[in-house]
C-alpha positions as CSV (number, residue, x, y, z in Angstrom):
1,M,0.0,0.0,0.0
2,K,1.6,3.3,-1.1
3,R,1.1,6.4,0.9
4,A,2.4,10.0,0.5
5,A,3.2,12.9,2.7
6,C,3.0,16.6,1.8
7,R,3.6,20.0,3.4
8,P,0.3,21.8,4.1
9,C,0.3,25.1,2.3
10,G,-3.3,25.8,1.5
11,R,-2.7,25.7,-2.3
12,G,-1.7,23.2,-4.9
13,L,1.3,20.9,-4.3
14,G,3.0,18.0,-6.0
15,I,2.1,14.4,-5.3
16,A,4.8,12.0,-4.2
17,G,2.8,8.8,-4.7
18,L,-0.7,7.4,-4.6
19,C,-2.5,6.5,-1.4
20,L,-4.6,3.3,-1.6
21,A,-6.9,1.9,1.1
22,A,-6.8,-1.9,1.5
23,L,-9.0,-3.5,-1.2
24,A,-10.0,-0.1,-2.5
25,A,-9.8,1.0,-6.1
26,P,-6.9,3.5,-6.7
27,L,-7.7,7.1,-7.4
28,A,-6.3,8.8,-10.5
29,A,-3.3,11.1,-9.6
30,Q,-5.3,14.2,-10.6
31,D,-8.2,13.2,-8.3
32,L,-5.9,12.6,-5.3
33,A,-4.2,16.0,-6.0
34,S,-7.6,17.7,-5.9
35,Q,-8.4,16.0,-2.6
36,V,-5.1,17.1,-1.1
37,D,-5.6,20.6,-2.4
38,T,-9.2,20.7,-0.9
39,G,-7.9,19.5,2.5
40,N,-5.2,22.1,2.5
41,R,-7.6,24.9,1.6
42,L,-10.0,24.0,4.4
43,A,-7.1,23.8,6.9
44,A,-5.7,27.1,5.7
45,L,-9.0,29.0,6.0
46,L,-9.6,27.6,9.5
47,R,-6.1,28.7,10.5
48,A,-6.8,32.2,9.1
49,G,-9.9,32.5,11.3
50,R,-8.1,31.3,14.4
51,T,-5.3,33.8,13.7
52,V,-7.8,36.7,13.6
53,V,-9.3,35.6,16.9
54,S,-5.8,35.4,18.4
55,A,-4.8,38.8,17.1
56,N,-7.9,40.4,18.7
57,Q,-7.7,38.8,22.1
58,E,-6.5,41.9,23.9
59,R,-9.4,43.9,22.4
60,I,-12.0,41.1,23.1
61,N,-10.9,40.8,26.7
62,D,-10.8,44.6,27.4
63,A,-13.4,45.0,30.1
64,A,-13.4,48.8,29.7
65,L,-14.1,48.7,26.0
66,V,-17.8,48.1,25.2
67,D,-17.9,48.1,21.5
68,K,-15.0,46.1,20.3
69,G,-15.6,47.0,16.6
70,L,-15.2,43.3,15.8
71,T,-18.5,43.1,13.8
72,P,-19.1,40.1,11.5
73,D,-18.1,42.2,8.5
74,A,-15.0,43.5,10.2
75,F,-14.0,40.0,11.3
76,M,-14.6,38.4,7.9
77,A,-12.6,41.2,6.2
78,Q,-9.6,40.3,8.5
79,V,-10.0,36.6,7.7
80,T,-9.9,37.3,4.0
81,Q,-6.8,39.5,4.3
82,T,-5.1,37.0,6.6
83,Y,-5.8,34.1,4.3
84,A,-4.7,36.1,1.2
85,E,-1.4,37.2,2.9
86,A,-0.6,33.6,3.7
87,N,-1.8,31.9,0.5
88,G,-1.5,34.5,-2.3
89,A,-5.2,34.9,-3.0
90,A,-8.5,35.4,-1.2
91,P,-10.4,32.3,-0.2
92,L,-12.8,32.3,-3.1
93,E,-10.3,33.6,-5.7
94,G,-8.4,31.4,-8.1
95,D,-9.3,28.1,-9.9
96,L,-11.5,26.4,-7.4
97,S,-13.5,23.3,-8.2
98,A,-17.3,23.3,-7.7
99,L,-16.8,21.3,-4.5
100,Q,-14.0,23.5,-3.2
101,R,-16.1,26.6,-3.8
102,R,-19.1,25.0,-2.0
103,L,-17.0,24.0,1.0
104,T,-15.2,27.3,1.2
105,E,-18.5,29.2,1.1
106,A,-19.8,26.9,3.9
107,Q,-16.7,27.5,6.0
108,L,-16.9,31.2,5.6
109,A,-20.6,31.2,6.4
110,A,-19.9,29.2,9.6
111,M,-17.3,31.7,10.7
112,R,-19.7,34.6,10.2
113,E,-22.5,32.8,12.1
114,V,-20.2,32.1,15.1
115,V,-19.0,35.7,15.3
116,T,-22.5,37.0,14.8
117,E,-23.9,34.9,17.6
118,S,-20.9,35.8,19.9
119,Q,-21.4,39.6,19.6
120,P,-23.0,39.8,23.1
121,L,-20.1,38.0,24.6
122,I,-17.4,39.8,22.7
123,N,-18.9,43.2,23.6
124,M,-19.9,42.4,27.2
125,E,-19.2,45.4,29.4
126,G,-17.1,44.9,32.6
127,M,-16.0,41.4,31.7
128,G,-12.3,40.7,31.1
129,F,-11.4,37.2,29.8
130,K,-14.3,35.8,27.9
131,G,-13.2,32.4,26.7
132,F,-13.6,33.3,23.1
133,I,-10.3,31.9,22.1
134,P,-9.0,30.3,18.9
135,A,-9.7,26.8,20.0
136,V,-13.3,27.5,21.0
137,F,-13.8,29.5,17.8
138,A,-12.5,26.6,15.7
139,R,-14.6,24.0,17.4
140,L,-17.8,26.1,16.9
141,V,-17.0,26.8,13.3
142,N,-16.2,23.1,12.6
143,E,-19.6,22.1,14.1
144,R,-21.5,24.6,12.0
145,F,-19.6,23.6,8.9
146,G,-20.3,19.9,9.5
147,A,-24.0,20.6,9.9
148,A,-24.1,22.6,6.7
149,V,-22.2,20.1,4.4
150,G,-23.1,16.8,5.9
151,D,-21.1,13.8,4.6
152,L,-19.3,15.9,2.0
153,A,-16.5,16.9,4.4
154,R,-15.5,17.0,8.1
155,V,-13.0,19.3,9.8
156,K,-11.7,18.7,13.3
157,V,-8.9,19.9,15.5
158,T,-7.4,17.1,17.5
159,A,-4.2,16.5,19.4
160,P,-2.2,13.7,21.0
161,P,-4.5,12.1,23.6
162,E,-2.5,13.5,26.6
163,L,-2.9,17.1,25.3
164,V,-6.6,17.0,24.6
165,R,-8.6,19.4,26.8
166,N,-12.1,18.9,25.3
167,R,-13.4,15.4,25.0
168,T,-15.0,16.1,21.6
169,A,-11.4,16.7,20.3
170,R,-10.1,13.3,21.2
171,P,-8.4,11.6,18.3
172,D,-10.2,8.7,16.7
173,A,-8.3,5.4,16.0
174,W,-7.0,6.6,12.7
175,E,-5.9,10.0,14.0
176,A,-4.2,8.5,17.1
177,Q,-2.3,6.0,14.9
178,V,-1.0,8.7,12.6
179,I,0.0,10.9,15.5
180,E,1.9,8.1,17.2
181,T,3.5,6.3,14.3
182,R,3.9,9.1,11.7
183,F,4.2,12.4,13.5
184,G,6.0,10.8,16.4
185,A,8.5,9.0,14.3
186,A,12.1,10.0,14.6
187,G,12.4,10.5,10.8
188,H,9.2,12.4,10.3
189,D,9.5,15.5,8.1
190,K,8.3,18.2,10.5
191,G,5.2,19.9,9.2
192,A,4.4,17.3,6.6
193,A,0.8,16.1,6.5
194,W,-0.3,12.5,6.2
195,Y,-3.1,11.4,3.9
196,E,-4.6,8.2,2.5
197,M,-7.8,6.6,1.4
198,V,-9.5,4.5,4.1
199,P,-12.7,2.5,4.4
200,G,-15.6,4.8,5.3
201,A,-17.8,4.4,8.4
202,Q,-20.9,4.1,6.2
203,G,-19.2,1.9,3.6
204,G,-17.2,2.9,0.5
205,E,-14.1,4.9,1.2
206,E,-13.0,8.3,2.4
207,F,-10.0,10.6,1.9
208,R,-8.4,11.4,5.2
209,M,-5.7,13.9,5.9
210,L,-4.0,14.9,9.1
211,I,-1.9,18.1,9.3
212,P,0.4,18.5,12.3
213,E,0.5,21.8,14.2
214,Y,3.2,22.9,16.6
215,Y,3.3,25.3,19.5
216,A,4.3,28.9,18.6
217,A,5.5,31.3,21.3
218,S,2.0,32.7,21.6
219,C,0.7,29.3,22.6
220,L,2.9,28.9,25.6
221,S,1.0,31.2,27.9
222,C,-1.6,28.4,28.1
223,H,0.4,25.3,27.0
224,G,3.9,26.0,28.3
225,T,5.6,26.0,31.6
226,P,5.6,25.4,34.5
227,K,3.7,22.2,33.8
228,G,0.6,21.8,35.9
229,E,0.2,25.5,36.6
230,V,-3.4,26.6,35.9
231,D,-3.7,28.9,32.9
232,I,-6.2,31.7,32.2
233,T,-8.7,29.2,30.8
234,G,-8.7,27.1,34.0
235,F,-6.7,24.2,32.6
236,P,-3.3,23.0,33.8
237,K,-0.4,23.9,31.5
238,E,1.1,21.0,29.5
239,G,4.7,22.0,29.9
240,G,5.2,22.4,26.1
241,A,7.9,24.2,24.3
242,E,8.0,26.2,21.1
243,G,8.1,23.8,18.2
244,D,6.6,20.8,20.1
245,L,3.7,19.0,18.4
246,G,0.6,20.5,20.0
247,G,-2.3,19.3,17.8
248,A,-3.4,18.5,14.3
249,I,-6.1,19.5,11.8
250,S,-8.1,16.5,10.6
251,I,-9.8,16.6,7.2
252,T,-12.2,13.9,5.9
253,L,-13.7,14.1,2.4
254,S,-16.1,11.7,0.8
255,A,-14.5,9.7,-2.0
256,G,-15.5,10.6,-5.5
257,Q,-16.3,14.3,-4.7
């Protein structure tokens, strides 16, 4: 069974080989390339949204500032700019397939819905830390996105089991196996994603992709040292260091889409 790894970039990339699920028919190279590109786009847009939430944390948590100015329109404009700066084009620009356009529109709509419904919390007077952090934002967006697109695609942020804070983010068997045997391997190319075709839960097959994420300096106020110290969110710090594996974005796409 051949498998291939790639660096997540949110745009097109070369294919090192075909990924075949046991007893499954192989995909044509161009079909696999499209699946990988779709997965990278979904992950890149989710990252852009989290980046905007992170960049606005001081403003969101300013108890003296009532109107944060982070309206849905303002937030989405920042997401578009952040995505374009990282990927060279706005989310809906460029040569997108019909499926990519549909999924991107659904992901953008999910972000707008989450920010719209969070306006009372974001603008709450006299309240400092509000818990509207990148991880919470991502979970809410992924839930809305999944409800909108059904079996077409799933996006999830997970992590090594010992780092999971929310039970809904626990890795499933496939994710846990990839984290342990691929991302944890001594020779793993840091930052490289893992993808393959696997049997689907409802029969047939699915494209699955797991993109590793590493702690940045900004993550360490909650996930760094001293290990066990309670952070601002109420969880004990994991004792992580900059560059350590901190999580992964999991993408699932229905085969044949």
